[in-house]
N, C-alpha and C positions, 0 to 999 in steps of 0.2 A: 869574288867575296866570300863566299857563302863555300867553296870548296877550300878555300884557304883555311878558313875556322874549322870544317869537317876535318880536315888534315891536324890542327892543333891539336883539337880533342882527342883523335884516334892515338895520337902521340902520348898525351898525358895519359890516356886510359893504359896505354902499354908500360907509361914508367910505373904507375900505379901500381901496376898488376906486379911487376919486376920487384918491387919493394915489397910487397906481399910474398912472394915466390922466396926472395932472398931472406926475408926475416924467417920465414917457415924451416927452411934449411938451417939455419943457424939455431934455430929453437930446440932442433933435435936434440942437442946436447945441452942446455940450458932453458933457464924460466925467461920469462918475457920481463921481469923486473930487472934481470940483471944483464940486459942485452941494451947496448945503445945503440941511438941512430944511425952514429956514424958509423960502426959497424956494418948496418944495414947500407947504408949510401955507398958506401966502399966498395961493397961487391958488386952493387948495381952501377957505379962508375959516374956518379952524380955527388956535385956540392951538398955537403949537410944542410944546407940552407934552402936547398930546392925540394928537401925533403917534407916542409910545410907546405907546398901547393898541393899535395896529397892529403896529409893528415898533422890534425892538430898537436898530435904527440904520440908515442908509442902505445899509449892506451887505447887511444882510435885504430890504430893499425890492428892491435889485437882482437878489437871487436869486430873490425872486418874479416879478419881470421876465423873468427868464430862463425859468423854468418856463410864464410865458405864451408867450412866445416860440416857444419849441423843442416843448413838449408834443404840441400837436396834429398837426405834422408827423410825428411819428413812428409813428402808427398807418397815417395814408394811404400813405406810403412802400412801408413794411411789405407792406400789403395788396397794393402794385402788385407787388411783387417776390417774393410768393408766387405769383401767377398762372403760369399754365403756358402763355402765350403766348410766341411768339416772343421773342429777346432784345432787337430792334429796337423792337418795339412796347413792351417794357415799359420800353425808356429813352426812348422819345418821352413814355409817360405820364408816368414822374417827371421829366423836366424838365418837363412842362407844370403839374405839382402844385406843383413850387418856385416856378415863374413866378408861379402863381395866388396861391401863399401871400406871395409876396414884394409882389404888387399889393395883397393885403388887406391885410397888416402890415409896410409899408415902415419905421415905427418901430420897431418890434419887431427888424427885420432890422438894421438901421441900428446899436441898440443892441448887440446881437451880437457885429457885426463890429468894432463899437470897444472893446468892453470885453474880447473872447476875449484879448487882451494888455494889457488896461488894469492901470490902477494899483489895483482894488480885489481884494483876493486872495480875498476868498469868493466874488467874482462870478465871476472866472478859473475858481477851482476849480468852481462851479456850470456853467459852461457845458462846463468840461473833462469832467465827470460825466454831465452830460445827451448829448453826443456820445458819451461812451464808452459809454451805453447804448443811443444810436441806433446804434452799431456792432456791439452785441451782439446787438440786433434783426435788422439787415440779415445779418447774419451767420448767424443762426437760419436765415430765408427763403433765403439763398444756398445753404447746407449742405444743404438741401431738394430742391435741385433736381437733376435726375439728372448734368447737367455735373460736378458737383461729386462724384461718387462716386469714393472712394478718396485724397480730399483729408484731410489732417490738420486738424487744428485751428487750429492756426496758421497756416496758408495761407488758411484759409477767413475768418478773423479780418482777417488783413493784406486780404485783398480787399476785404473790408466797409469797412475803414478806407480805402481808396482811393474808393470809390466815395462815403461821408459826406463826406471831405474836400473830394472834387471837387464834391459836390453845395452845402457849406456856401460855399465857393469863388464857385461859380455865382450863387449868391443875392446874396451881396454885389456882383459885376461886374454883374449884372442890373440891380440897384438903381442903384448909380452910373450907368449909363447910362440908364436912365429918367430921371434926376434931370439928366443932363447936357443930354439932348434932342438930342443929334446924329443925324440921319437914318439909319435902319437902323441904328444902335450896338446896341438891345437885340436886335434881330433876330439880329446879329451874334454875341452872347453866346449865345444860346440854340443857333444852329448849332455854335459851339464846343465847346458841352459837349456834345450829342449826339454830336461827332465823336470827344473824349475820352472820353466813356463807350463809344463804340464799340470804340475803340481798348483798352481795358481788358477788354472783353468779348471780343475776338478772342485778348488774351494770355492769358485765364482758358482758353480753348478748346486752347490750345497748351502750358500749363503744362508739365502731366506729360510731355507729349512730349519737352520740352527738356531735363527732369530739374530737380529741385531743391534743390540742394546746396547 
Protein backbone atom coordinates (compact mmCIF):
# COMPACT_ATOMS: atom_id res chain seq x y z
CA UNK A 1 0.00 0.00 0.00
CA UNK A 2 2.77 2.42 0.91
CA UNK A 3 4.42 1.71 -2.46
CA UNK A 4 1.22 2.71 -4.28
CA UNK A 5 0.97 5.92 -2.26
CA UNK A 6 4.60 6.69 -3.06
CA UNK A 7 4.03 6.19 -6.77
CA UNK A 8 0.98 8.46 -6.70
CA UNK A 9 2.89 11.16 -4.84
CA UNK A 10 5.75 10.96 -7.32
CA UNK A 11 3.32 11.24 -10.24
CA UNK A 12 1.59 14.20 -8.61
CA UNK A 13 4.92 15.96 -8.11
CA UNK A 14 5.88 15.22 -11.72
CA UNK A 15 2.63 16.75 -13.00
CA UNK A 16 3.05 19.77 -10.73
CA UNK A 17 6.54 20.38 -12.08
CA UNK A 18 5.28 19.93 -15.63
CA UNK A 19 2.72 22.68 -15.01
CA UNK A 20 5.43 25.00 -13.69
CA UNK A 21 7.70 24.28 -16.64
CA UNK A 22 4.90 24.77 -19.17
CA UNK A 23 3.83 28.06 -17.59
CA UNK A 24 7.41 29.31 -17.56
CA UNK A 25 7.81 28.59 -21.26
CA UNK A 26 4.55 30.33 -22.09
CA UNK A 27 5.49 33.32 -19.93
CA UNK A 28 8.54 34.06 -22.03
CA UNK A 29 6.35 36.16 -24.33
CA UNK A 30 3.51 37.28 -22.05
CA UNK A 31 2.65 38.33 -18.51
CA UNK A 32 1.12 36.06 -15.90
CA UNK A 33 -2.06 38.15 -15.79
CA UNK A 34 -2.71 37.31 -19.44
CA UNK A 35 -1.95 33.58 -19.14
CA UNK A 36 -4.89 31.22 -18.69
CA UNK A 37 -4.72 27.90 -16.93
CA UNK A 38 -6.27 26.21 -19.98
CA UNK A 39 -3.20 27.21 -21.99
CA UNK A 40 -0.96 25.62 -19.39
CA UNK A 41 -2.95 22.41 -18.99
CA UNK A 42 -3.15 22.03 -22.76
CA UNK A 43 0.64 21.98 -22.99
CA UNK A 44 0.90 19.44 -20.17
CA UNK A 45 -1.90 17.32 -21.61
CA UNK A 46 -4.24 17.24 -18.62
CA UNK A 47 -7.82 18.39 -18.12
CA UNK A 48 -8.22 21.99 -16.85
CA UNK A 49 -9.94 20.72 -13.71
CA UNK A 50 -6.83 18.70 -12.86
CA UNK A 51 -4.94 21.97 -12.44
CA UNK A 52 -6.67 22.55 -9.10
CA UNK A 53 -5.13 19.41 -7.62
CA UNK A 54 -1.84 21.27 -7.66
CA UNK A 55 -2.59 25.01 -7.40
CA UNK A 56 -5.54 27.08 -6.20
CA UNK A 57 -5.14 29.48 -9.10
CA UNK A 58 -2.57 30.96 -11.49
CA UNK A 59 -1.39 33.32 -8.74
CA UNK A 60 -0.31 30.40 -6.57
CA UNK A 61 1.51 28.86 -9.54
CA UNK A 62 3.28 32.19 -10.04
CA UNK A 63 4.36 32.25 -6.39
CA UNK A 64 5.88 28.78 -6.85
CA UNK A 65 7.79 30.08 -9.86
CA UNK A 66 9.14 32.95 -7.75
CA UNK A 67 10.45 30.45 -5.19
CA UNK A 68 12.12 28.48 -7.97
CA UNK A 69 13.65 31.59 -9.49
CA UNK A 70 15.13 33.22 -6.40
CA UNK A 71 15.46 30.51 -3.78
CA UNK A 72 18.73 28.99 -4.98
CA UNK A 73 20.46 32.34 -5.46
CA UNK A 74 20.29 33.33 -1.80
CA UNK A 75 22.70 30.74 -0.44
CA UNK A 76 25.26 31.26 -3.20
CA UNK A 77 25.53 35.02 -2.79
CA UNK A 78 25.36 34.83 1.01
CA UNK A 79 28.26 32.37 1.05
CA UNK A 80 30.41 34.71 -1.05
CA UNK A 81 29.64 37.71 1.14
CA UNK A 82 30.58 35.70 4.24
CA UNK A 83 34.09 35.08 2.90
CA UNK A 84 36.95 37.10 4.34
CA UNK A 85 38.68 37.92 1.05
CA UNK A 86 39.05 41.49 -0.19
CA UNK A 87 36.03 43.51 -1.29
CA UNK A 88 36.98 43.45 -4.99
CA UNK A 89 37.33 39.66 -5.01
CA UNK A 90 33.93 39.25 -3.36
CA UNK A 91 32.35 41.66 -5.86
CA UNK A 92 33.84 39.83 -8.84
CA UNK A 93 32.63 36.45 -7.56
CA UNK A 94 29.18 37.79 -6.73
CA UNK A 95 28.70 39.23 -10.21
CA UNK A 96 29.99 35.99 -11.72
CA UNK A 97 27.44 33.99 -9.69
CA UNK A 98 24.60 36.24 -10.87
CA UNK A 99 25.72 35.97 -14.50
CA UNK A 100 25.91 32.18 -14.31
CA UNK A 101 22.48 32.04 -12.66
CA UNK A 102 21.01 34.13 -15.48
CA UNK A 103 22.58 31.88 -18.11
CA UNK A 104 21.26 28.74 -16.43
CA UNK A 105 17.78 30.12 -15.68
CA UNK A 106 16.94 32.82 -18.25
CA UNK A 107 13.19 32.15 -18.23
CA UNK A 108 13.03 32.45 -14.44
CA UNK A 109 14.93 35.75 -14.51
CA UNK A 110 12.70 37.17 -17.25
CA UNK A 111 9.62 36.11 -15.27
CA UNK A 112 10.83 37.86 -12.10
CA UNK A 113 11.88 41.00 -13.98
CA UNK A 114 8.47 41.25 -15.67
CA UNK A 115 6.32 40.33 -12.68
CA UNK A 116 8.18 42.34 -10.04
CA UNK A 117 5.86 45.23 -10.90
CA UNK A 118 3.23 43.16 -12.73
CA UNK A 119 -0.49 42.81 -12.36
CA UNK A 120 -0.76 39.76 -10.08
CA UNK A 121 -0.67 40.95 -6.48
CA UNK A 122 0.24 37.59 -4.95
CA UNK A 123 3.26 37.29 -7.22
CA UNK A 124 4.37 40.90 -6.64
CA UNK A 125 4.15 40.20 -2.93
CA UNK A 126 6.09 36.93 -3.22
CA UNK A 127 8.89 38.65 -5.14
CA UNK A 128 9.00 41.48 -2.59
CA UNK A 129 9.12 38.93 0.25
CA UNK A 130 11.93 36.95 -1.40
CA UNK A 131 13.97 40.10 -1.98
CA UNK A 132 13.31 41.18 1.60
CA UNK A 133 14.64 37.83 2.87
CA UNK A 134 17.57 38.19 0.50
CA UNK A 135 18.33 41.62 1.97
CA UNK A 136 18.08 40.22 5.51
CA UNK A 137 20.57 37.47 4.67
CA UNK A 138 22.96 39.87 2.96
CA UNK A 139 22.68 42.27 5.92
CA UNK A 140 23.60 39.46 8.31
CA UNK A 141 26.67 38.64 6.21
CA UNK A 142 27.71 42.29 5.87
CA UNK A 143 27.13 42.99 9.54
CA UNK A 144 29.61 40.27 10.51
CA UNK A 145 32.43 41.88 8.54
CA UNK A 146 34.99 44.03 10.43
CA UNK A 147 34.29 47.07 8.22
CA UNK A 148 30.75 47.15 9.65
CA UNK A 149 31.93 47.57 13.23
CA UNK A 150 29.98 50.36 14.89
CA UNK A 151 27.22 50.37 12.28
CA UNK A 152 23.59 50.43 13.34
CA UNK A 153 21.14 47.83 12.08
CA UNK A 154 19.30 50.34 9.89
CA UNK A 155 22.48 51.34 8.08
CA UNK A 156 23.54 47.74 7.49
CA UNK A 157 20.09 46.97 6.17
CA UNK A 158 20.20 49.99 3.86
CA UNK A 159 23.56 48.82 2.50
CA UNK A 160 22.21 45.31 1.95
CA UNK A 161 19.24 46.67 0.03
CA UNK A 162 21.58 48.65 -2.22
CA UNK A 163 23.50 45.48 -3.04
CA UNK A 164 20.37 43.39 -3.63
CA UNK A 165 18.73 45.99 -5.84
CA UNK A 166 21.90 46.32 -7.92
CA UNK A 167 22.20 42.53 -8.31
CA UNK A 168 18.57 42.15 -9.39
CA UNK A 169 18.93 44.99 -11.87
CA UNK A 170 22.17 43.52 -13.19
CA UNK A 171 20.48 40.15 -13.75
CA UNK A 172 17.70 41.73 -15.82
CA UNK A 173 20.12 43.93 -17.79
CA UNK A 174 22.45 41.01 -18.52
CA UNK A 175 19.52 38.90 -19.73
CA UNK A 176 18.40 41.65 -22.09
CA UNK A 177 21.94 42.19 -23.37
CA UNK A 178 22.40 38.49 -24.15
CA UNK A 179 19.04 38.33 -25.87
CA UNK A 180 19.86 41.43 -27.91
CA UNK A 181 23.08 39.85 -29.10
CA UNK A 182 24.92 43.13 -29.69
CA UNK A 183 28.70 42.56 -29.61
CA UNK A 184 30.13 43.36 -26.19
CA UNK A 185 26.79 44.35 -24.66
CA UNK A 186 26.75 41.59 -22.03
CA UNK A 187 30.37 42.23 -21.10
CA UNK A 188 29.56 45.91 -20.65
CA UNK A 189 26.76 45.04 -18.23
CA UNK A 190 29.22 42.97 -16.20
CA UNK A 191 31.82 45.75 -16.15
CA UNK A 192 29.24 48.34 -15.14
CA UNK A 193 27.90 46.12 -12.34
CA UNK A 194 31.39 45.63 -10.93
CA UNK A 195 32.09 49.36 -11.01
CA UNK A 196 28.77 50.18 -9.36
CA UNK A 197 29.30 47.62 -6.60
CA UNK A 198 32.81 48.91 -6.02
CA UNK A 199 31.45 52.44 -5.75
CA UNK A 200 29.01 51.22 -3.08
CA UNK A 201 31.89 49.45 -1.33
CA UNK A 202 34.01 52.63 -1.31
CA UNK A 203 31.11 54.62 0.08
CA UNK A 204 30.67 51.98 2.75
CA UNK A 205 34.26 52.40 3.98
CA UNK A 206 33.79 56.16 4.38
CA UNK A 207 30.22 56.21 5.67
CA UNK A 208 31.10 56.58 9.34
CA UNK A 209 33.78 59.18 8.60
CA UNK A 210 31.27 61.46 6.88
CA UNK A 211 28.60 61.09 9.55
CA UNK A 212 25.19 59.53 9.15
CA UNK A 213 22.81 62.25 10.20
